[in-house]
C-alpha positions in Angstrom: -14.0 -21.6 11.0 -14.5 -24.0 8.1 -12.6 -25.7 5.4 -13.5 -27.5 2.2 -11.4 -30.3 0.8 -11.8 -32.0 -2.6 -10.2 -35.1 -4.0 -10.8 -36.8 -7.4 -10.6 -40.6 -7.7 -10.3 -42.9 -10.7 -14.0 -43.8 -10.7 -17.3 -43.0 -9.2 -17.4 -46.4 -7.5 -14.1 -45.7 -5.7 -15.3 -42.2 -4.7 -18.5 -43.8 -3.2 -16.4 -46.3 -1.2 -14.4 -43.5 0.2 -17.5 -41.5 1.2 -19.1 -44.6 2.8 -15.9 -45.3 4.8 -15.8 -41.7 6.1 -19.5 -41.3 6.7 -19.5 -44.0 9.5 -17.2 -41.8 11.6 -19.2 -38.6 11.1 -19.3 -36.8 14.5 -21.4 -34.0 13.2 -18.4 -31.7 12.7 -18.0 -32.4 9.0 -20.0 -33.2 5.9 -18.9 -35.7 3.2 -20.4 -36.2 -0.2 -19.6 -37.5 -3.6 -19.8 -35.3 -6.7 -19.1 -37.7 -9.6 -15.6 -39.0 -9.1 -14.9 -36.2 -6.5 -15.2 -36.6 -2.7 -16.0 -33.3 -1.0 -15.4 -32.8 2.7 -16.6 -29.7 4.5 -15.2 -29.3 8.1 -16.3 -26.7 10.6 -15.5 -26.0 14.2 -15.3 -23.3 16.8 -11.5 -22.9 16.5 -8.7 -23.5 14.0 -7.3 -26.2 16.3 -10.7 -28.1 16.4 -10.9 -27.9 12.6 -7.3 -29.1 12.2 -7.9 -32.1 14.5 -11.0 -33.1 12.5 -9.1 -32.7 9.2 -6.2 -34.8 10.5 -8.6 -37.6 11.5 -10.4 -37.4 8.1 -7.2 -37.5 6.1 -6.1 -40.6 8.0 -9.5 -42.1 7.2 -9.1 -41.2 3.5 -5.7 -42.8 3.4 -7.0 -46.1 5.0 -10.0 -46.1 2.6 -7.7 -45.5 -0.4 -5.5 -48.5 0.6 -8.6 -50.7 1.1 -9.7 -49.7 -2.3 -6.4 -50.8 -3.7 -5.0 -47.3 -4.4 -1.3 -46.7 -3.5 0.5 -43.5 -3.0 1.0 -41.7 -6.4 4.3 -42.6 -7.9 4.6 -45.8 -5.9 5.4 -48.9 -8.0 2.7 -51.6 -8.3 3.4 -55.2 -7.9 1.4 -58.2 -9.4 -0.6 -58.2 -6.1 -1.5 -54.5 -6.3 0.2 -51.4 -5.0 3.5 -51.9 -3.1 3.4 -51.4 0.6 4.5 -48.0 2.0 7.6 -48.3 4.2 6.8 -48.2 7.9 
């Protein structure tokens, strides 16, 4: 089973930062690359459960990399110091 996920970012530089953040955790079950401002993830595995676990891990990594890059959740207000913190 395999899945392809794509996400566009505001700039190629941010997309590259996301790719570099995800690439360090590459266990060989996914491929990550940048196509302009887009990050493309291709995940494959022997079962739907294996693919889902990898996708879950990758999405957590994308979220952490987005926050590190200064991107907040869409629709979240920004403060003078950057995006507002998400509630815990």
